[in-house]
PyMOL commands that place a pseudoatom at each C-alpha (Angstrom):
pseudoatom trace, name=CA, resn=UNK, resi=1, chain=A, elem=C, hetatm=0, pos=[-23.780, 11.339, 10.205]
pseudoatom trace, name=CA, resn=UNK, resi=2, chain=A, elem=C, hetatm=0, pos=[-21.959, 11.835, 13.629]
pseudoatom trace, name=CA, resn=UNK, resi=3, chain=A, elem=C, hetatm=0, pos=[-19.943, 15.025, 14.546]
pseudoatom trace, name=CA, resn=UNK, resi=4, chain=A, elem=C, hetatm=0, pos=[-16.171, 14.249, 15.272]
pseudoatom trace, name=CA, resn=UNK, resi=5, chain=A, elem=C, hetatm=0, pos=[-13.667, 16.893, 16.446]
pseudoatom trace, name=CA, resn=UNK, resi=6, chain=A, elem=C, hetatm=0, pos=[-10.321, 16.358, 14.554]
pseudoatom trace, name=CA, resn=UNK, resi=7, chain=A, elem=C, hetatm=0, pos=[-6.699, 17.586, 13.419]
pseudoatom trace, name=CA, resn=UNK, resi=8, chain=A, elem=C, hetatm=0, pos=[-6.342, 17.722, 9.783]
pseudoatom trace, name=CA, resn=UNK, resi=9, chain=A, elem=C, hetatm=0, pos=[-3.715, 18.713, 7.313]
pseudoatom trace, name=CA, resn=UNK, resi=10, chain=A, elem=C, hetatm=0, pos=[-5.142, 22.310, 6.252]
pseudoatom trace, name=CA, resn=UNK, resi=11, chain=A, elem=C, hetatm=0, pos=[-3.119, 22.457, 3.038]
pseudoatom trace, name=CA, resn=UNK, resi=12, chain=A, elem=C, hetatm=0, pos=[-4.290, 19.029, 1.534]
pseudoatom trace, name=CA, resn=UNK, resi=13, chain=A, elem=C, hetatm=0, pos=[-7.926, 19.942, 2.691]
pseudoatom trace, name=CA, resn=UNK, resi=14, chain=A, elem=C, hetatm=0, pos=[-7.482, 23.203, 0.771]
pseudoatom trace, name=CA, resn=UNK, resi=15, chain=A, elem=C, hetatm=0, pos=[-6.197, 21.508, -2.285]
pseudoatom trace, name=CA, resn=UNK, resi=16, chain=A, elem=C, hetatm=0, pos=[-8.876, 19.114, -2.530]
pseudoatom trace, name=CA, resn=UNK, resi=17, chain=A, elem=C, hetatm=0, pos=[-11.456, 21.985, -1.935]
pseudoatom trace, name=CA, resn=UNK, resi=18, chain=A, elem=C, hetatm=0, pos=[-9.602, 23.675, -4.977]
pseudoatom trace, name=CA, resn=UNK, resi=19, chain=A, elem=C, hetatm=0, pos=[-9.466, 20.554, -7.063]
pseudoatom trace, name=CA, resn=UNK, resi=20, chain=A, elem=C, hetatm=0, pos=[-13.088, 19.583, -6.758]
pseudoatom trace, name=CA, resn=UNK, resi=21, chain=A, elem=C, hetatm=0, pos=[-14.678, 23.142, -6.323]
pseudoatom trace, name=CA, resn=UNK, resi=22, chain=A, elem=C, hetatm=0, pos=[-15.680, 22.512, -2.669]
pseudoatom trace, name=CA, resn=UNK, resi=23, chain=A, elem=C, hetatm=0, pos=[-16.939, 25.098, -0.598]
pseudoatom trace, name=CA, resn=UNK, resi=24, chain=A, elem=C, hetatm=0, pos=[-16.379, 23.551, 2.873]
pseudoatom trace, name=CA, resn=UNK, resi=25, chain=A, elem=C, hetatm=0, pos=[-13.769, 21.709, 4.585]
pseudoatom trace, name=CA, resn=UNK, resi=26, chain=A, elem=C, hetatm=0, pos=[-16.703, 19.184, 5.641]
pseudoatom trace, name=CA, resn=UNK, resi=27, chain=A, elem=C, hetatm=0, pos=[-17.353, 18.259, 1.863]
pseudoatom trace, name=CA, resn=UNK, resi=28, chain=A, elem=C, hetatm=0, pos=[-13.936, 17.918, 1.106]
pseudoatom trace, name=CA, resn=UNK, resi=29, chain=A, elem=C, hetatm=0, pos=[-13.247, 15.343, 3.910]
pseudoatom trace, name=CA, resn=UNK, resi=30, chain=A, elem=C, hetatm=0, pos=[-16.493, 13.608, 3.302]
pseudoatom trace, name=CA, resn=UNK, resi=31, chain=A, elem=C, hetatm=0, pos=[-15.589, 13.322, -0.560]
pseudoatom trace, name=CA, resn=UNK, resi=32, chain=A, elem=C, hetatm=0, pos=[-12.200, 12.190, 0.496]
pseudoatom trace, name=CA, resn=UNK, resi=33, chain=A, elem=C, hetatm=0, pos=[-13.490, 9.400, 2.818]
pseudoatom trace, name=CA, resn=UNK, resi=34, chain=A, elem=C, hetatm=0, pos=[-16.220, 8.330, 0.039]
pseudoatom trace, name=CA, resn=UNK, resi=35, chain=A, elem=C, hetatm=0, pos=[-13.525, 7.964, -2.561]
pseudoatom trace, name=CA, resn=UNK, resi=36, chain=A, elem=C, hetatm=0, pos=[-11.030, 5.972, -0.266]
pseudoatom trace, name=CA, resn=UNK, resi=37, chain=A, elem=C, hetatm=0, pos=[-13.998, 3.877, 1.285]
pseudoatom trace, name=CA, resn=UNK, resi=38, chain=A, elem=C, hetatm=0, pos=[-16.129, 3.093, -1.601]
pseudoatom trace, name=CA, resn=UNK, resi=39, chain=A, elem=C, hetatm=0, pos=[-15.049, 4.207, -5.024]
pseudoatom trace, name=CA, resn=UNK, resi=40, chain=A, elem=C, hetatm=0, pos=[-11.522, 3.222, -6.125]
pseudoatom trace, name=CA, resn=UNK, resi=41, chain=A, elem=C, hetatm=0, pos=[-9.528, 6.005, -7.867]
pseudoatom trace, name=CA, resn=UNK, resi=42, chain=A, elem=C, hetatm=0, pos=[-9.624, 6.144, -11.627]
pseudoatom trace, name=CA, resn=UNK, resi=43, chain=A, elem=C, hetatm=0, pos=[-6.209, 6.152, -13.239]
pseudoatom trace, name=CA, resn=UNK, resi=44, chain=A, elem=C, hetatm=0, pos=[-6.553, 9.680, -14.107]
pseudoatom trace, name=CA, resn=UNK, resi=45, chain=A, elem=C, hetatm=0, pos=[-7.203, 10.605, -10.622]
pseudoatom trace, name=CA, resn=UNK, resi=46, chain=A, elem=C, hetatm=0, pos=[-3.920, 8.488, -9.655]
pseudoatom trace, name=CA, resn=UNK, resi=47, chain=A, elem=C, hetatm=0, pos=[-1.883, 10.552, -11.688]
pseudoatom trace, name=CA, resn=UNK, resi=48, chain=A, elem=C, hetatm=0, pos=[-3.152, 13.766, -10.623]
pseudoatom trace, name=CA, resn=UNK, resi=49, chain=A, elem=C, hetatm=0, pos=[-1.825, 12.914, -7.253]
pseudoatom trace, name=CA, resn=UNK, resi=50, chain=A, elem=C, hetatm=0, pos=[1.733, 12.775, -8.731]
pseudoatom trace, name=CA, resn=UNK, resi=51, chain=A, elem=C, hetatm=0, pos=[3.931, 14.964, -6.713]
pseudoatom trace, name=CA, resn=UNK, resi=52, chain=A, elem=C, hetatm=0, pos=[1.475, 15.798, -4.319]
pseudoatom trace, name=CA, resn=UNK, resi=53, chain=A, elem=C, hetatm=0, pos=[3.754, 14.742, -1.183]
pseudoatom trace, name=CA, resn=UNK, resi=54, chain=A, elem=C, hetatm=0, pos=[6.930, 15.815, -2.799]
pseudoatom trace, name=CA, resn=UNK, resi=55, chain=A, elem=C, hetatm=0, pos=[7.412, 18.491, -0.031]
pseudoatom trace, name=CA, resn=UNK, resi=56, chain=A, elem=C, hetatm=0, pos=[6.661, 15.981, 2.818]
pseudoatom trace, name=CA, resn=UNK, resi=57, chain=A, elem=C, hetatm=0, pos=[9.782, 14.062, 4.145]
pseudoatom trace, name=CA, resn=UNK, resi=58, chain=A, elem=C, hetatm=0, pos=[10.342, 10.299, 3.487]
pseudoatom trace, name=CA, resn=UNK, resi=59, chain=A, elem=C, hetatm=0, pos=[8.296, 7.994, 5.836]
pseudoatom trace, name=CA, resn=UNK, resi=60, chain=A, elem=C, hetatm=0, pos=[10.070, 5.030, 7.183]
pseudoatom trace, name=CA, resn=UNK, resi=61, chain=A, elem=C, hetatm=0, pos=[7.578, 2.482, 7.242]
pseudoatom trace, name=CA, resn=UNK, resi=62, chain=A, elem=C, hetatm=0, pos=[9.343, -0.470, 8.739]
pseudoatom trace, name=CA, resn=UNK, resi=63, chain=A, elem=C, hetatm=0, pos=[9.824, 1.938, 11.722]
pseudoatom trace, name=CA, resn=UNK, resi=64, chain=A, elem=C, hetatm=0, pos=[5.821, 2.687, 11.812]
pseudoatom trace, name=CA, resn=UNK, resi=65, chain=A, elem=C, hetatm=0, pos=[5.367, -0.570, 11.553]
pseudoatom trace, name=CA, resn=UNK, resi=66, chain=A, elem=C, hetatm=0, pos=[7.642, -1.591, 14.543]
pseudoatom trace, name=CA, resn=UNK, resi=67, chain=A, elem=C, hetatm=0, pos=[6.207, 0.909, 17.033]
pseudoatom trace, name=CA, resn=UNK, resi=68, chain=A, elem=C, hetatm=0, pos=[2.857, -0.368, 16.169]
pseudoatom trace, name=CA, resn=UNK, resi=69, chain=A, elem=C, hetatm=0, pos=[3.245, -4.114, 16.077]
pseudoatom trace, name=CA, resn=UNK, resi=70, chain=A, elem=C, hetatm=0, pos=[6.456, -4.615, 18.419]
pseudoatom trace, name=CA, resn=UNK, resi=71, chain=A, elem=C, hetatm=0, pos=[8.112, -7.772, 17.945]
pseudoatom trace, name=CA, resn=UNK, resi=72, chain=A, elem=C, hetatm=0, pos=[6.569, -8.868, 14.742]
pseudoatom trace, name=CA, resn=UNK, resi=73, chain=A, elem=C, hetatm=0, pos=[9.864, -8.923, 12.901]
pseudoatom trace, name=CA, resn=UNK, resi=74, chain=A, elem=C, hetatm=0, pos=[12.094, -9.260, 15.702]
pseudoatom trace, name=CA, resn=UNK, resi=75, chain=A, elem=C, hetatm=0, pos=[14.160, -11.660, 13.823]
pseudoatom trace, name=CA, resn=UNK, resi=76, chain=A, elem=C, hetatm=0, pos=[15.276, -9.288, 10.969]
for i in range(1, 76): cmd.bond("trace and resi %d" % i, "trace and resi %d" % (i + 1))
show_as sticks, trace
zoom trace
């Protein structure tokens, strides 16, 4: 295991800690990484996430891709 300093979404981290009864941010982050990288989410877990991001502004995915991959869809 390595040590890394990162900025995280504290509200999301605290929610994961409450949802899974975890005591530390480290445990919450490691659980989230394992869940995303190794274990697919169950249908129940997916449904439990419904509304989780409702207070966040919508994301323009096309703009994000255009910034990351300039010229990829220049003909559109």
